[in-house]
C-alpha positions, 0 to 999 in steps of 0.5 A: 378088741381082738388081736386079729382085728387090731393087727389088720389096721395100720396106724391111720386105720386105728386112729379112725376107729378111735375117733369114730368111737368104734373102739377106745384107746384103752381097748387098742392098748390092751390089744397091742400089749397082748400082740407084743407079748405074743410077737416077742415070744417068737421074735425076741425083739424087745429089750425088756418088759413093756412100759407100765404105764405107757409113756405120756402122750397127747390123746388128741394128737393126729395119732392119738391112741396108736401104739408105738415103740422106741429104739434102743439107740441112745437117750430118747425119752425122759426117764427111760434107760438105753443101752445101745445094745451093749453089755458095757453100757449099764443103762443110761437114763435120759434126763430129757426128751429129744425134740423128736420124742416130744413130737411123738408124744404130741402126735399122740403115739402111745409108747409101750416099750423099746426095741432091740438094736445091734451094739452101737447100731453099727450092723445090718444084723440085729444080733447083739450078744446082750440080747441074742438074735432078733428073728424074722417073722417071715423066716425065723432062721433069717435076720431082720436087718439092722440096725432098726431090727427089733422095730422092723420085726414087730411092725412086720408081725403086726404087733404095732403099726409103726415104730421109731427107727433111725438110719446111718447107712441104711438102718431104716431101709435095710430092715424094711427090705428084710421084713417087708415094710415101708422105710423112709430115710428123710432128707438131712434136716427134715426130722430134728435130732436135737436138742442135746446134739447138733447132728448125729453121726456128723450129719449121716444119721437120720431119724424117723420110723418104720411102717406098713403103709405109705399113708402112715409114713406120709402122715407121720412125717407131717407130724414130726418132720419140721425144722426146729430152732437151733438145728444145724441143718434146715430143710425147706417145708413141703409145698403141701402136707405129705399126707396129701401127696399120697392122693396125687398122681405123679407127673411123668417122671424121669426115672433111672434104674440101677441094679449093679452096685458101685462096689461091684458086690454081687447081687442076688438075681431075684433081688435084681429082678424085683428092681427091674420089675419095679422099673418096668411097672413105672414105665407101664405107669407112664414114666420114662425109665432108663439105665443110669446112676450117679458115678462115684468111687465105692471107697469114697462111700466107706471113707465118708462113713468113717465120719459116722464111725468116729462120731459113734465112738466119741458119743460112747466115750462122752456118755461115759465121761471120757472113760473107755467102756470095759473092753471085755464087755464090748463086741469086736467091732465096737472095740475097733470103733473106740480105737478109731475114735481115740486115734483119729486126727484132724487130718483124718477127719478132713480126709473123710469130709473130702470123701463125703464131698466126692460122693455128694457132688455127683449125687446132686448133679444126677438129680438135676437130670433125673427125678428118681433113682430105682435100685434094690435096697439090699444086694441079697435076700434076708441073711441067715443068722450069723452071716454078719459076725460083729463079734469076730475077733480082729475086725477093724472099722473099715473092713467092717464097713466093707463087709456090711456094704457088700450085703447092703451096697445101695443105701449108704450113698444117700446117708453121705449125701443127705438126700431122701430114699425109701424102701418099698416091699415090692418083691418076694423071692420064690420061697416067700422072703420079702425083697425091698426096692429103693427109690431115691430122689434129690434134696427135700423131695420126700413129696415126690418119693411119697407120691410115687410110692403111693402110686406103686402101692396101688399098682402092686399092693403088698398089704395082703401079704403077711409073714408066717409069724403074724399076731393074728 
């Protein structure tokens, strides 16, 4: 199988080639390895050599034989080492699979390597000192977003059709927007995070993946998105498989559109225009569209996100059995995060939970009146390298959150509320940079988002757009 043939297919298409006998899994894997080597040379998106052999998987699963990557975001796959993008972490080897990794294996995904992420995953740029910047295949002088930046770069470049990602304030949707991909953050409790932990980021980190097509997103959610015994959060199962939703026409929906962030941060006119155009398209498709948004204080979003900051710090300290990592090997914001973790009081945590409530309540009420909210995903075009300087001295945790939310002000509220949101590559700038548009919905309404996303993908297709650094 030639690399250009391999890269022209999404995961569903590759699986169809395998099941009909047009190619063998070995031929697909060989093409993927060649594609990954070429893409990494351009993009700096892998943390190390490819796994040899690939991690064990079920060849008869729904994605049997489809190449895949996991993110350097913590112990995930049994026997593999993770560093959280940090020089201070010497390689924590996972003693067992997470439940999600077990489901990736059961789905038949062929895990070939590990993707780059910023230190501790607390950045909307993937530029850790450990690895250096990951480059954007659309414009190598631009960033890929974060924290799932390496995954986004390699999926966008055609090296793999989909890759593991997670999202604590926008870390699936932000790189999806920066790299022209589909990025779904599921409902809290839809995709398991255990068994070693009951919740990630005190409920604000959501696990899933990045893809190039809506149908891959839907079918992967069918494969991995079901409650697991003992999980703290449980989400109702869908009425029908998510893969079926992509073939259904949505009913007439009540759509709200908002292009001004709650924080008052500036929004690039091209980014705002892409969201406005998406709203106009939805109206043309028969939906009712009007300006509206849930009302809450932007500072409450920051205070609620401090739950995730403190949780991240404690996770690092627990991983080191309570020993503080060498501060000389940590980047500036990471040092601030550990300080917050060590000094936060019970009263502080209760205040953060109160802030979470003040965001979650108006979002819940809003989705009793509207089916979907449309916003930009990022507030700006993909940023040049060095725009978000995680290692600037003197950083504190709150100041850092304000800084990244000025760049990406639309995504974090839905981590706080736990409701689903998806970024779609519906726009392009005058210079050809991708622009993401976010669709958000009420609790457990991934079915609605996927149905509407598929309708938009048909009406305004993006599949034929590819970056200059594409492996074919």
